N, C-alpha and C positions, 0 to 999 in steps of 0.2 A: 300449761297444765297447772291448775291450782293445787297446792299441797293441802295437807290436812293435819290438824293438831288434835290429839285425843285428850278429852277431859276425863276425870275420874269415872263418871257415869259410863263412858264407853268401855273402860276396862272392866267395870263391874258387869256390864252386859256380856262381855266376853266370858267372864268367869261363870256367869249364870247360864251360859250356853244359849243366849238369845239368838234365835235363828236369823232375825233381821240383821243383827250385827255381823254374823258370820257370812251371810250372803254378800253383804256390802264389803266386808273385809276381803273375801275372795276376789271380788270384782276390782277393788283397789289394787291389791297386790298383783293381779294379772296384768294390770296396766303399768306396772312398774312404779307405782306411787309408794314412797317410803314415808310413813306417818311419823310425826314428831310427838314425843311425849315428854312434858316437863318433869323433872325429877320430883318436885313436890306432889305431882299427880301420882307418881309411882308410890311415894310414901303414903298417900291417902288410901290407895287401893291394895297394896301388897301386905299380906299378913303372914305368909309362910312359904316355904319352898314347895308346898303342896298346891300352890296357886298355878297349876299347870297351864290352864288356858291363858291366864295373864302372862305367864312366862313365854308362851308361844307367841303372843302378840308382841311383847316387848323385844323378843329376839329378832323381829323383823322391823323394828322401829329405830329411830334416832332419838336418844334421850338427851335432853338439854338441861344443864345445871344452872342454878341461879348464881350469878357472879356479881361482884360489886356494882358494876354499871347497871346490870339488869335489875338488881334488887332496888337500886335507887329509882329507876324508871318505873318499876312496879309500885313502889310506894307513892310516887307522884300520881300514877293512874288511880290508885286507891283514893287519894285526896280529891282528885278531879271528879270521880264518880261517887264520892261520899260513901265509901264502903270500907270494911276492914278485912275482907276475904282476900288474903294475899295469894292463895293458890289460884283462885279464879282470875285475879288480876294478872298473875304471871302467865297464865294460859293465854289470856287475851293480848297482853303486851307482846308476847312472842309471836302469836298468830298474826298480829298486825305487822310486825317487822318482816315476817316471811310472806305476808299476804295470803295466809292459809285460811281455809274454812276451819270450823271447830265442830267436832262431834261431841255432844253432851247429852245427858238425860234431863238436865235442868237448865233450860235456856234463859230463865229470868234474870239472874244476876249477870250472866255473861253478856246478855243483850244490853244491859245498862252500861256495863264497862266498855263494850264495843262502841257505844255512842261517843266515847271519849278517846277512842284509839283508831284513828283513820287507818285503813289498810286491811282490816279484818274482812275476810270473805264472808260467807254465810255462816250463821250459827245454826247448826242442824241438829235435829234430834233423831232418835231411832224411828219415830213415827213418820218422819219425812225422808227417810233414806230412799224410798222408791220414787221420789219426785226429783 
């Protein structure tokens, strides 16, 4: 069973009470899938303790921190893809290492990065959750 890594857009969809996200989330958790959320993604999405929906999602996720080895590999991925978005690169690098799919609202940059990170599953958006 492939895992899934959540990007910032997925957490924002949860906070906005996007029905597509919540249907997908219920299906994932009912299958026992524990999503991964990189710490920089949490920092991008989290604004206060009032982010109740984000807190609910995070409570059921595994949060991964950037450590010295992963930060270097993330920088190398940025160089290979010719991008400076460290958060997106960290999302993709970790997903590749775990062979996860990635759920995002903006697949453009992640797709470019994934081309340089073998092992990433599908880059999925809210629009293709039903497929």
